[in-house]
C-alpha positions in Angstrom: 53.9 23.3 44.5 51.9 25.9 41.6 52.9 23.4 39.2 51.3 20.5 41.1 48.2 22.7 42.0 48.0 23.7 38.1 48.3 20.0 37.1 45.3 19.0 39.8 43.2 21.9 38.0 43.5 20.4 34.7 42.8 16.9 36.0 39.6 18.2 37.8 38.7 20.0 34.9 38.8 16.8 32.6 36.7 14.7 35.0 34.0 17.3 35.4 31.2 16.9 32.9 30.3 19.5 30.3 27.0 21.6 30.4 25.7 19.7 27.5 26.4 16.2 29.0 24.9 17.0 32.5 21.7 18.2 30.8 21.4 14.9 28.3 23.5 12.3 29.9 23.1 10.1 26.9 22.5 6.3 27.4 22.4 3.8 24.6 19.7 1.3 23.8 20.7 -2.1 23.6 18.5 -3.0 20.5 18.3 -2.1 16.5 18.6 1.6 17.0 21.8 1.5 19.4 23.4 3.8 16.9 21.1 6.7 18.2 21.5 7.8 21.8 18.4 9.0 23.7 18.2 11.4 26.3 18.1 10.2 29.9 15.6 12.8 30.9 13.3 11.3 28.6 11.5 8.7 31.0 10.2 5.4 30.0 6.5 6.2 30.2 7.1 9.3 27.8 9.4 6.8 25.3 6.0 4.4 25.4 3.6 7.6 24.7 6.1 8.4 21.9 6.1 5.1 20.3 2.4 4.3 20.6 1.4 7.7 19.3 3.4 6.6 16.0 1.6 3.5 15.9 -1.6 5.0 16.7 -1.1 7.8 14.2 -2.0 5.9 10.7 -5.3 5.2 12.1 -6.2 8.1 13.9 -8.1 9.9 11.0 -10.4 7.0 10.5 -11.9 7.3 14.4 -11.1 11.4 14.8 -14.6 12.4 14.0 -18.2 11.4 13.1 -19.8 12.7 9.7 -23.0 14.7 10.3 -24.4 13.2 7.1 -23.6 9.6 6.2 -25.5 7.2 3.7 -23.8 3.7 3.4 -24.5 2.6 0.0 -23.8 -1.0 0.4 -26.8 -0.8 3.1 -29.0 -0.9 -0.4 -29.5 -3.4 -3.1 -27.2 -3.0 -6.1 -28.9 -3.9 -9.6 -27.3 -5.0 -12.7 -27.7 -5.6 -16.4 -25.7 -5.8 -19.6 -25.9 -2.7 -21.8 -26.9 0.9 -21.2 -30.1 2.9 -21.9 -30.0 6.6 -21.2 -33.8 6.2 -19.7 -32.4 4.0 -17.0 -30.8 7.1 -15.7 -33.7 8.1 -14.2 -36.3 5.5 -14.2 -35.3 1.9 -14.3 -37.8 -0.8 -15.1 -36.9 -3.0 -12.2 -39.3 -5.8 -13.6 -37.4 -6.5 -16.8 -35.9 -9.8 -16.4 -32.6 -8.8 -17.4 -31.9 -7.1 -14.2 -29.7 -9.0 -11.6 -30.2 -8.0 -7.9 -27.5 -8.1 -5.3 -29.2 -7.1 -1.9 -25.6 -7.8 -0.1 -22.7 -6.6 -2.2 -18.9 -5.6 -1.3 -16.8 -5.8 -4.4 -18.6 -6.8 -7.8 -16.3 -7.7 -10.7 -17.9 -8.5 -13.9 -15.3 -10.9 -14.4 -16.5 -12.7 -11.4 -19.9 -12.8 -11.8 -20.4 -15.6 -14.6 -23.1 -13.3 -16.7 -24.5 -14.6 -19.6 -22.3 -14.2 -22.8 -19.2 -13.3 -20.7 -16.1 -14.7 -22.5 -13.9 -16.9 -20.6 -10.2 -16.3 -20.1 -7.1 -18.8 -20.1 -4.7 -18.1 -17.3 -2.0 -15.8 -18.3 -3.3 -15.4 -21.9 -1.5 -12.6 -23.3 -4.6 -11.2 -25.3 -7.6 -9.1 -23.9 -11.4 -9.1 -24.7 -13.3 -6.3 -26.6 -15.0 -3.9 -24.5 -18.6 -4.4 -23.3 -21.0 -2.2 -20.8 -23.0 -2.5 -18.4 -25.2 -0.4 -16.1 -25.7 -0.5 -12.2 -27.9 1.2 -10.0 -28.6 1.6 -6.2 -31.6 3.2 -4.9 -31.1 4.9 -1.6 -33.2 7.1 0.6 -32.6 10.6 2.1 -33.9 10.9 5.6 -33.0 14.1 6.3 -32.1 17.5 5.2 -29.8 17.7 2.5 -26.3 18.7 3.6 -24.7 22.0 2.4 -21.7 20.3 0.6 -22.6 16.6 -0.1 -19.7 14.3 -1.7 -19.6 10.7 -2.6 -16.6 8.0 -2.0 -16.1 4.7 -4.2 -13.4 2.5 -3.0 -12.4 1.7 -6.4 -14.3 1.6 -9.8 -13.3 0.8 -13.5 -12.4 0.5 -16.5 -14.4 3.8 -18.5 -17.5 4.9 -16.4 -20.0 7.4 -15.9 -22.1 8.4 -12.9 -25.6 9.7 -12.7 -27.8 10.8 -9.8 -31.4 11.2 -10.2 -30.9 11.3 -14.0 -28.2 14.1 -13.7 -24.9 13.4 -15.1 -22.3 14.1 -11.8 -19.0 12.7 -13.3 -18.1 11.1 -16.3 -14.6 9.2 -17.3 -15.4 7.8 -20.8 -12.7 7.6 -23.1 -13.7 5.9 -26.3 -12.6 6.1 -30.1 -15.1 6.0 -32.6 -15.5 2.3 -33.0 -16.3 1.9 -29.2 -12.9 0.8 -27.8 -11.1 2.2 -24.9 -8.7 5.1 -25.7 -7.6 5.5 -21.8 -8.3 3.6 -18.9 -9.8 5.4 -16.0 -9.6 2.4 -13.3 -9.2 4.4 -10.1 -9.1 3.8 -6.4 -10.6 5.8 -3.6 -12.6 8.1 -6.1 -14.4 10.9 -4.2 -15.8 14.3 -5.6 -18.8 16.9 -4.6 -22.2 16.7 -5.5 -24.4 19.3 -6.2 -26.9 19.4 -3.4 -30.0 20.2 -6.0 -29.4 16.8 -7.6 -30.5 15.0 -4.0 -33.8 14.7 -3.2 -35.9 14.0 0.1 -36.8 10.6 0.2 -36.2 8.1 -2.6 -32.9 8.7 -5.0 -31.5 6.9 -7.6 -27.6 6.6 -8.4 -26.5 4.9 -11.7 -23.4 3.7 -13.1 -22.5 3.0 -16.6 -19.2 1.2 -16.9 -17.4 -0.2 -19.9 -14.6 -2.5 -20.0 -13.0 -5.6 -20.7 -15.2 -8.4 -19.3 -12.2 -10.4 -18.3 -10.4 -7.5 -16.5 -10.6 -7.6 -12.7 -10.6 -3.9 -12.2 -14.2 -3.6 -14.3 -16.9 -3.0 -11.8 -16.1 -2.3 -8.1 -13.0 -3.9 -7.3 -12.7 -3.5 -3.7 -15.1 -4.5 -1.0 -15.7 -1.0 0.3 -16.5 1.4 1.7 -19.1 3.1 -0.8 -20.9 5.9 0.6 -22.3 9.6 0.3 -21.3 12.0 3.2 -20.5 15.8 3.7 -17.3 16.7 1.3 -15.2 17.9 3.9 -15.4 15.1 6.3 -14.5 12.5 2.9 -11.6 14.8 1.9 -10.3 14.9 5.6 -10.9 11.2 6.0 -8.8 10.3 3.0 -5.6 12.7 3.1 -2.7 11.4 1.8 -0.2 13.4 3.6 1.1 10.5 5.8 1.3 8.6 2.9 3.6 11.2 1.4 5.5 11.5 4.5 6.4 7.5 4.4 7.0 8.0 0.4 9.6 10.6 1.2 11.2 8.6 4.0 11.5 5.4 1.6 12.9 8.0 -1.2 15.6 9.2 1.1 16.6 5.9 2.7 17.2 4.6 -0.7 19.2 7.6 -2.1 21.4 7.8 1.4 22.1 4.3 0.5 22.7 4.3 -2.9 25.3 6.9 -2.5 27.1 4.6 0.1 27.4 2.2 -2.7 28.6 4.5 -5.1 31.5 5.0 -2.7 32.2 1.7 -1.3 31.2 -0.5 -4.4 32.1 -3.9 -2.5 29.3 -3.3 0.0 26.6 -4.8 -2.3 24.3 -5.2 0.4 23.9 -1.1 0.6 23.1 -1.5 -3.1 20.3 -3.8 -2.4 19.0 -1.8 0.3 18.9 1.4 -1.5 17.0 -0.5 -4.1 14.5 -2.2 -1.7 14.0 1.2 -0.3 13.6 3.1 -3.7 11.0 0.4 -5.2 9.0 0.8 -2.0 8.6 4.4 -2.3 8.0 4.4 -6.1 5.5 1.4 -5.2 3.5 3.6 -3.0 3.9 6.5 -5.0 1.8 4.4 -8.0 -1.0 3.8 -5.3 -1.8 7.5 -4.7 -4.5 9.7 -6.0 -1.8 11.9 -7.0 -0.4 9.5 -9.6 -3.7 10.1 -11.8 -2.5 13.8 -12.3 0.6 12.4 -13.4 -0.4 9.6 -15.5 -4.1 9.9 -16.6 -4.2 6.6 -18.4 -4.3 3.9 -15.5 -3.3 1.4 -17.6 0.6 3.0 -17.6 0.1 3.8 -13.8 -1.0 0.2 -13.2 1.5 -1.3 -15.3 4.6 0.6 -13.4 2.8 -0.3 -9.9 3.1 -4.0 -10.9 6.7 -3.5 -12.3 7.8 -2.0 -9.0 5.9 -4.7 -6.5 7.1 -7.8 -8.4 10.9 -6.4 -7.8 10.5 -6.0 -4.2 10.6 -9.4 -2.7 13.5 -10.9 -4.7 15.7 -7.4 -3.9 15.0 -7.9 0.0 15.9 -11.5 -0.5 19.1 -10.9 -2.2 19.8 -8.3 0.7 19.1 -10.7 3.6 21.2 -13.5 1.7 24.2 -11.1 1.5 23.8 -10.0 5.2 23.1 -13.3 6.6 24.7 -15.5 4.6 27.5 -13.4 2.6 26.2 -14.4 -0.7 23.0 -14.1 -2.6 21.3 -17.8 -2.6 20.7 -19.8 -5.7 16.5 -20.1 -5.0 16.7 -16.1 -4.5 18.5 -15.8 -8.0 15.9 -18.2 -9.7 12.9 -16.4 -7.8 14.4 -13.2 -9.0 14.6 -14.1 -12.5 10.8 -15.5 -12.3 9.9 -12.0 -10.7 12.0 -10.0 -13.4 10.1 -12.1 -16.3 6.7 -11.3 -15.1 7.8 -7.7 -14.4 8.8 -7.0 -17.7 6.3 -9.1 -19.8 3.6 -7.6 -17.9 4.4 -4.3 -19.5 3.9 -5.9 -23.0 0.5 -7.7 -22.7 -2.9 -6.1 -21.5 -4.0 -5.5 -17.8 -5.4 -8.9 -17.6 -2.4 -10.6 -18.3 -0.9 -8.5 -15.5 -3.5 -9.4 -13.2 -2.8 -13.2 -13.7 0.8 -12.3 -13.0 0.0 -10.8 -10.0 -1.9 -13.8 -8.7 1.0 -16.1 -9.4 3.6 -13.5 -8.0 1.1 -13.2 -4.8 0.8 -17.1 -4.2 4.9 -17.6 -5.2 5.6 -14.8 -2.8 3.9 -16.1 0.3 6.3 -19.3 -0.1 9.2 -16.9 -0.9 8.9 -14.9 2.2 8.9 -17.7 4.4 11.8 -19.3 2.8 13.9 -16.0 3.2 12.6 -15.7 6.8 13.8 -19.3 7.7 17.0 -19.6 5.5 18.6 -16.2 5.4 17.6 -15.2 8.7 16.2 -17.7 11.2 19.0 -20.4 10.2 21.9 -17.9 10.8 20.2 -16.6 13.9 20.2 -20.3 15.4 24.0 -20.8 14.4 24.9 -17.6 16.2 22.8 -18.9 19.4 25.0 -22.1 18.9 28.2 -20.3 19.2 27.4 -19.6 22.9 26.2 -16.0 22.6 22.7 -16.8 24.1 19.3 -16.0 22.6 19.1 -12.5 24.3 22.5 -11.6 22.8 22.2 -13.2 19.6 19.0 -11.2 19.4 20.3 -7.7 20.1 23.7 -8.1 19.3 24.0 -9.8 15.8 22.4 -8.9 12.5 20.4 -12.3 12.1 18.8 -11.4 15.5 18.1 -7.9 14.7 16.4 -9.0 11.3 14.6 -11.9 13.1 12.8 -8.9 15.1 12.0 -6.7 12.0 11.7 -9.4 9.5 9.3 -10.9 11.6 6.9 -8.0 11.9 7.1 -7.4 8.3 6.5 -10.9 7.0 3.1 -11.1 9.4 2.1 -7.9 7.9 3.0 -8.8 4.3 1.0 -12.1 4.5 -2.0 -10.3 6.0 -2.1 -7.9 2.8 -1.4 -10.8 0.5 -4.5 -12.6 2.2 -6.5 -9.7 1.9 -5.5 -8.8 -1.6 -6.3 -12.5 -2.5 -9.4 -13.1 -0.6 -11.1 -10.1 1.6 -10.3 -7.0 -1.1 -10.5 -4.5 1.7 -7.1 -2.9 0.7 -5.8 -2.8 4.6 -2.6 -1.8 3.6 -0.8 -2.9 7.1 2.7 -3.2 5.2 3.3 0.4 4.4 3.6 1.4 8.5 5.8 -1.9 9.3 7.7 -1.5 6.1 8.5 2.2 7.2 9.8 0.6 10.6 11.7 -2.1 8.6 13.6 0.1 6.3 14.6 2.6 9.1 15.9 -0.9 10.8 17.7 -1.8 8.2 19.3 1.5 7.9 20.6 1.7 11.4 21.8 -2.1 11.1 23.8 -0.7 7.9 25.1 2.2 9.9 26.2 0.3 12.6 28.1 -2.2 10.4 30.5 1.3 9.6 30.4 3.0 12.7 30.6 -0.1 15.3 
C-alpha cells in the first residue's frame, strides 16, 4: 500500500506545473518568429502596442517637438553665379546679369543646371574634370529676436565649401593644394553646427556659400532636396541624433557575426555564410552613411567609395541566399548579376567619383529588375510549388521557408523600390529600407534557427 501511495505521489508531482510554468504559460506563435516563445500573460493589445511602438520609434523624433525659432531657407530665393568674389559675401550686386535666380529650389546640383561653360560628361567615363568654383547666396529675414543658441542645418553640400553669414565666415571646408586642385573632398550629408548669435541681424540677412568642385560631379552643390534651415541648435542636435541608427547597425553586425560563426562550424550550410555576409554588408553600408564616418575618414571621397562598394554587393548576396534557401542552389542569372555588381564595386574604387555616380545609377536601374526577378523566381514560384503540394495557402505561408520569405521579402522589396525611386527622382533620402531591413534580417535569423532547432 505504501509503495502504491508513493507511486501516486510521484505521478501527481510530474503532472503538476512548476511555478515558472504557472506564471508564464508559454505559447508559440505560428509565424516567422515561432522559435521564440511569448508569455501568455502578455495580452494581444499589449503585443500590438509593442509592435506599433517599434514602428513609430523611427519617426517619433521628427514630430516630437516644435522649435522656438525656425527659418526655412527654401522659402527664400537662391542666387547663383560662376566664380567667387569676396565682396559678394557682404553685398552681392543682384543686378549683375551673371547671377541666376531660383525662386523655388530644392536640390541644386551644378552638373544638372546646364550653366554656360559647364563641360559635358560621357556616361561611365573614367575621367573627371578640373575643379571650378561658384557662389550661392540666400537672402532671408529674421522677424523675431535672435535666439540664444542658433544653428544651421544643411541636408547635403559638397565638394569643398565655405559659408559666410552677413560677411562673417561661419564654417570653412576648403582643402585645395597650391595649384587649386582639391586635395580632400568634403561632400557631406546632414551638416549642422552652431552659429554665433552676433552674426545674425534683425531684419535682412545674407547667407553666402562658396563651393568648389568637379562640375560633372553629382555632389557639387546641394545634393538633397531638403531640408535647409536655421533653428535652435539644441533642437537641431536632438532632431538629428544617430542613436537609433547605431542601434540598427549593431543589430546588423551582431547577426552577421553570429551567422558567420555558424558557417565556420557548418561549412556545408552556405546560406548561413551568405546571410552573415548580407547582414554585415548592411551594417557597414549604414555605418558609412552616418556622420561619425566623417570623423573616422575625413576625406569623403574615400568614405563614398566604401559606401558604394558595400551597397553594390548587397543585392547579389541576397539573391545568392534566397536562391539557396528557395531553390537549393544559386541560379545562373544571380551569378551573372553578381559578376556585374562585383565589377562595378571594384572599378569605382579606381576611378574618380563621377564614374562611381554613373555606376550607382546603372546599379539602381539593374537593381529594380534584379529584386523583381529574385522575388518571383527564388521566392514566389517555390511558394506556389509548396501550395500545389496540397499544403494550402495559409499553411504554406506560415510553415515553409518560401512562404516566410514571401512576407518578409514583400515588405523589403516595397521599401527598397521606394528608396530607389527617391534616390533617382525625389532626392529626399527617405531611408525606409533601414527599418524594414532590420525586421527582414531578424526574420532570416529566426528562419535559419528553425532550420536547426525544428
